[in-house]
PLY file of the C-alpha trace (Angstrom):
ply
format ascii 1.0
element vertex 315
property float x
property float y
property float z
element edge 314
property int vertex1
property int vertex2
end_header
-17.80 27.69 -13.65
-16.41 31.02 -14.82
-16.49 34.09 -12.59
-19.14 35.99 -14.53
-21.39 32.89 -14.52
-20.99 32.52 -10.77
-21.98 36.15 -10.23
-24.96 35.68 -12.53
-26.33 32.56 -10.80
-25.36 33.39 -7.20
-25.51 37.17 -6.73
-26.70 37.05 -3.13
-27.39 34.91 -0.07
-30.93 33.94 -1.08
-29.84 32.54 -4.46
-27.16 30.40 -2.79
-29.61 29.17 -0.17
-32.20 28.30 -2.83
-29.64 26.30 -4.85
-28.45 24.45 -1.75
-32.02 23.57 -0.73
-32.89 22.39 -4.24
-29.87 20.10 -4.41
-30.33 18.82 -0.86
-33.93 17.82 -1.59
-32.77 16.14 -4.80
-30.33 14.08 -2.72
-33.02 13.34 -0.15
-33.38 14.65 3.39
-33.06 11.97 6.07
-34.32 12.41 9.61
-31.41 12.04 12.09
-33.87 10.73 14.70
-35.89 8.00 12.99
-34.37 7.73 9.50
-37.59 8.79 7.74
-37.11 10.35 4.30
-40.37 12.33 4.22
-40.08 15.93 5.35
-41.94 19.22 5.26
-40.24 22.57 4.78
-41.20 24.99 7.56
-40.87 28.35 5.80
-41.28 30.40 8.97
-38.44 28.53 10.68
-36.43 27.73 7.54
-36.13 24.15 8.74
-37.12 20.64 7.68
-39.62 18.79 9.85
-39.88 15.02 9.75
-43.32 13.79 8.67
-43.05 10.83 11.03
-41.51 11.98 14.33
-41.61 15.77 13.98
-37.84 16.15 14.42
-36.54 19.37 12.91
-33.23 20.14 11.25
-31.82 23.19 9.55
-30.79 23.39 5.92
-27.13 23.11 6.95
-27.60 20.18 9.33
-25.64 16.99 8.54
-23.87 18.60 5.57
-20.39 20.10 5.32
-21.92 23.30 6.75
-23.20 21.56 9.89
-22.88 23.94 12.85
-21.46 26.78 10.73
-22.71 30.34 11.20
-21.07 31.59 8.03
-23.36 32.69 5.19
-24.16 30.25 2.40
-22.53 32.63 -0.05
-19.20 32.38 1.77
-19.29 28.63 1.22
-20.32 29.04 -2.40
-17.54 31.54 -3.11
-14.96 29.24 -1.48
-16.19 26.26 -3.53
-16.06 28.34 -6.68
-12.50 29.50 -6.02
-11.29 25.98 -5.20
-12.84 24.44 -8.33
-12.22 27.23 -10.85
-8.47 26.57 -11.00
-6.11 23.63 -10.63
-4.23 25.70 -8.07
-5.41 26.44 -4.54
-6.05 29.37 -2.22
-4.83 29.99 1.30
-7.35 30.82 4.00
-5.82 34.27 4.40
-6.38 35.00 0.70
-10.00 33.83 0.76
-10.53 35.80 3.97
-9.25 38.87 2.11
-11.49 38.17 -0.88
-14.53 37.78 1.39
-13.66 40.82 3.47
-14.32 38.79 6.61
-12.89 40.16 9.85
-11.80 36.83 11.37
-9.36 34.30 9.93
-10.33 31.25 12.00
-13.84 30.58 10.57
-12.58 30.84 6.98
-9.66 28.51 7.75
-12.09 25.96 9.23
-14.45 26.31 6.26
-11.66 25.32 3.85
-10.54 22.36 5.94
-14.12 21.12 6.15
-14.40 21.24 2.36
-11.11 19.36 2.03
-12.36 16.81 4.55
-15.42 15.94 2.45
-13.27 15.84 -0.69
-11.28 13.11 1.02
-14.43 11.30 2.13
-15.66 11.24 -1.46
-12.42 9.83 -2.84
-12.35 7.23 -0.06
-15.45 5.72 -1.69
-13.37 4.58 -4.65
-10.56 2.06 -5.04
-7.90 1.84 -7.72
-7.76 -1.06 -10.16
-5.65 -2.31 -13.06
-1.99 -1.29 -13.21
-1.03 0.63 -10.09
2.21 2.49 -9.48
3.03 2.78 -5.77
5.81 4.54 -3.92
6.38 6.66 -0.82
6.92 10.41 -0.86
8.48 12.57 1.85
6.85 15.97 2.33
8.48 18.79 4.25
6.27 20.04 7.09
6.69 22.04 10.23
8.20 20.19 13.18
5.45 18.66 15.38
4.98 20.49 18.69
5.92 17.43 20.74
9.24 17.03 18.87
10.51 20.62 18.73
12.94 20.05 21.63
14.52 17.02 19.96
17.66 17.16 17.86
16.74 17.58 14.21
17.44 14.41 12.25
18.66 14.36 8.66
17.15 12.72 5.59
13.87 10.82 5.34
13.79 10.24 9.10
13.74 13.96 9.87
10.97 15.34 12.09
10.23 17.69 9.19
9.49 14.85 6.77
5.96 13.45 6.62
5.59 10.03 4.98
2.94 9.66 2.29
1.94 6.54 0.32
1.25 7.62 -3.27
-0.64 5.41 -5.74
-1.47 6.03 -9.39
-3.83 3.98 -11.57
-2.47 3.85 -15.12
-3.41 2.50 -18.52
-1.06 1.74 -21.40
-1.03 4.36 -24.14
-1.94 3.19 -27.64
0.86 4.06 -30.05
2.45 6.72 -27.82
4.32 9.53 -29.52
8.05 9.93 -29.05
7.71 12.45 -26.20
4.71 10.71 -24.57
4.84 8.45 -21.54
4.06 4.76 -22.21
1.11 4.91 -19.80
-1.70 7.36 -19.08
-2.81 8.13 -15.54
-6.43 7.79 -14.50
-6.70 8.35 -10.75
-4.40 8.87 -7.79
-4.47 8.46 -4.02
-2.14 10.03 -1.45
-2.34 8.83 2.16
-0.19 9.89 5.10
1.30 7.15 7.29
3.17 7.17 10.58
5.83 4.72 9.43
6.97 2.61 6.49
6.56 -0.82 8.09
5.26 -3.48 5.73
2.09 -3.94 7.83
1.30 -0.23 7.59
1.92 0.04 3.85
0.09 -3.25 3.25
-2.97 -1.99 5.12
-3.07 1.25 3.12
-2.61 -0.56 -0.20
-5.20 -3.21 0.69
-7.81 -0.55 1.46
-7.03 1.49 -1.66
-6.36 -1.07 -4.42
-8.50 -3.92 -5.79
-6.99 -7.36 -5.23
-7.04 -8.28 -8.95
-4.66 -5.39 -9.74
-1.01 -5.40 -10.81
1.08 -3.30 -8.45
4.40 -1.82 -9.60
6.91 -0.77 -6.92
10.57 -0.58 -6.07
12.20 -3.41 -4.13
11.63 -1.88 -0.68
10.92 -4.28 2.19
7.83 -2.13 2.88
6.18 -3.91 -0.07
6.88 -7.55 0.78
3.22 -8.34 1.52
2.01 -7.30 -1.93
2.76 -10.65 -3.62
0.08 -12.25 -1.42
-2.39 -9.37 -1.72
-2.64 -8.67 -5.45
-2.78 -10.62 -8.70
0.72 -9.53 -9.60
3.46 -7.57 -7.88
6.21 -6.21 -10.09
9.10 -5.02 -7.94
12.63 -4.12 -8.92
15.67 -2.25 -7.67
15.36 1.15 -9.31
18.30 3.40 -10.03
17.37 6.96 -8.91
17.88 8.24 -12.46
15.32 5.70 -13.75
12.58 6.41 -11.21
10.75 8.69 -13.67
10.67 5.88 -16.23
9.52 3.04 -13.95
7.12 5.00 -11.71
6.48 8.16 -13.73
3.01 9.20 -12.57
3.60 8.63 -8.88
6.55 10.99 -8.96
4.78 13.54 -11.13
2.00 13.59 -8.52
4.54 13.99 -5.70
6.40 16.78 -7.49
3.24 18.68 -8.49
1.68 18.47 -5.04
4.90 19.65 -3.38
5.07 22.60 -5.77
1.45 23.48 -5.06
2.00 23.39 -1.29
5.19 25.44 -1.37
3.71 28.06 -3.73
0.46 28.51 -1.78
1.29 28.13 1.90
3.99 29.53 4.18
4.19 26.20 5.96
2.04 23.15 6.59
1.66 21.53 10.00
1.88 17.72 9.75
-1.58 17.24 11.28
-3.12 19.15 8.35
-1.07 17.78 5.45
-3.65 15.07 4.64
-6.28 17.77 4.28
-4.27 19.54 1.57
-3.50 16.22 -0.14
-7.25 15.50 -0.18
-7.83 18.64 -2.19
-4.97 17.93 -4.60
-6.17 14.36 -5.31
-9.85 15.33 -5.55
-9.12 17.98 -8.18
-6.60 15.84 -10.05
-9.05 12.94 -10.28
-11.69 15.29 -11.74
-9.37 17.29 -13.97
-11.58 16.68 -17.03
-14.88 17.66 -15.38
-14.56 21.28 -16.48
-17.70 23.32 -15.81
-19.20 20.50 -13.71
-16.61 20.82 -10.94
-18.56 23.36 -8.88
-21.80 21.38 -8.89
-19.91 18.17 -8.10
-18.28 19.73 -5.03
-21.62 21.22 -3.99
-23.14 17.75 -4.23
-20.33 16.28 -2.13
-20.83 19.06 0.43
-24.45 18.01 0.82
-23.69 14.28 0.96
-21.08 14.32 3.73
-20.68 15.88 7.15
-17.09 16.90 7.80
-15.00 15.16 10.47
-12.94 18.30 10.92
-13.25 19.53 14.50
-13.19 23.14 15.66
-9.80 24.15 16.98
-7.73 27.27 17.46
-4.84 27.69 15.05
-2.53 30.52 14.14
-2.79 32.52 10.93
-0.31 30.57 8.80
-2.11 28.81 5.95
0 1
1 2
2 3
3 4
4 5
5 6
6 7
7 8
8 9
9 10
10 11
11 12
12 13
13 14
14 15
15 16
16 17
17 18
18 19
19 20
20 21
21 22
22 23
23 24
24 25
25 26
26 27
27 28
28 29
29 30
30 31
31 32
32 33
33 34
34 35
35 36
36 37
37 38
38 39
39 40
40 41
41 42
42 43
43 44
44 45
45 46
46 47
47 48
48 49
49 50
50 51
51 52
52 53
53 54
54 55
55 56
56 57
57 58
58 59
59 60
60 61
61 62
62 63
63 64
64 65
65 66
66 67
67 68
68 69
69 70
70 71
71 72
72 73
73 74
74 75
75 76
76 77
77 78
78 79
79 80
80 81
81 82
82 83
83 84
84 85
85 86
86 87
87 88
88 89
89 90
90 91
91 92
92 93
93 94
94 95
95 96
96 97
97 98
98 99
99 100
100 101
101 102
102 103
103 104
104 105
105 106
106 107
107 108
108 109
109 110
110 111
111 112
112 113
113 114
114 115
115 116
116 117
117 118
118 119
119 120
120 121
121 122
122 123
123 124
124 125
125 126
126 127
127 128
128 129
129 130
130 131
131 132
132 133
133 134
134 135
135 136
136 137
137 138
138 139
139 140
140 141
141 142
142 143
143 144
144 145
145 146
146 147
147 148
148 149
149 150
150 151
151 152
152 153
153 154
154 155
155 156
156 157
157 158
158 159
159 160
160 161
161 162
162 163
163 164
164 165
165 166
166 167
167 168
168 169
169 170
170 171
171 172
172 173
173 174
174 175
175 176
176 177
177 178
178 179
179 180
180 181
181 182
182 183
183 184
184 185
185 186
186 187
187 188
188 189
189 190
190 191
191 192
192 193
193 194
194 195
195 196
196 197
197 198
198 199
199 200
200 201
201 202
202 203
203 204
204 205
205 206
206 207
207 208
208 209
209 210
210 211
211 212
212 213
213 214
214 215
215 216
216 217
217 218
218 219
219 220
220 221
221 222
222 223
223 224
224 225
225 226
226 227
227 228
228 229
229 230
230 231
231 232
232 233
233 234
234 235
235 236
236 237
237 238
238 239
239 240
240 241
241 242
242 243
243 244
244 245
245 246
246 247
247 248
248 249
249 250
250 251
251 252
252 253
253 254
254 255
255 256
256 257
257 258
258 259
259 260
260 261
261 262
262 263
263 264
264 265
265 266
266 267
267 268
268 269
269 270
270 271
271 272
272 273
273 274
274 275
275 276
276 277
277 278
278 279
279 280
280 281
281 282
282 283
283 284
284 285
285 286
286 287
287 288
288 289
289 290
290 291
291 292
292 293
293 294
294 295
295 296
296 297
297 298
298 299
299 300
300 301
301 302
302 303
303 304
304 305
305 306
306 307
307 308
308 309
309 310
310 311
311 312
312 313
313 314
């Protein structure tokens, strides 16, 4: 949705609230007490009342806005900014755009939206030809490791481990400068270690068993031959990584660039949240004008797992 269209459709709080109510009722309001799906709208209270047990809930209840005191229009503006570009916005920038006095509520708003983006993508699994590799993302040093001697390389306290998967399809008659395969969807999931059990669990939850999985010859992938229809593994020369696993490493490079260009630094406990946003938008890169409504629908369908916490003004 373009900026002038957003201003036209959502000029004030009441227009945002009306849109949210219309879409929530289209999805169906469910009573948290008895599970009944029949409700009355209490205009005087601006709440839903269950037709069976009389339980009441607000318009924001059990959505991404659950418990939030921020205006609906703040949420709508944030969703518009996040979906109007393939790039992202820091909480401090959106706080400035909103003119809000406090950073913390805006920061939480964004992480709640990223949380439900991740929940939505968790509903889907990859199938077909799947590239898989691990990426190492630079983060801030965890609080409980700041007194330790800084390690070098992939084992550094500043390196977060991420399993990256890309579903691809062979290109038909690719041009000279085209890659031999096109990417459909991606997943990026943080892990604590690269043990074969850990990587196998992530892959098993993310990829259909009838798929062909393409990896390097790492011992982290030894379980794949028993998990999937075919496992193609090979020792890959670093200079050939872009040829064998092109889309995985394009996703890693693009997400790293996005993070470094947008944020001063990312704490490891929040990296998955930012990866959720990157994957959600990448997987819907052809949705165009529908992106805003899709995120609004997701925001109604899921309650965020993100918990309130105090955090410094850094991202």
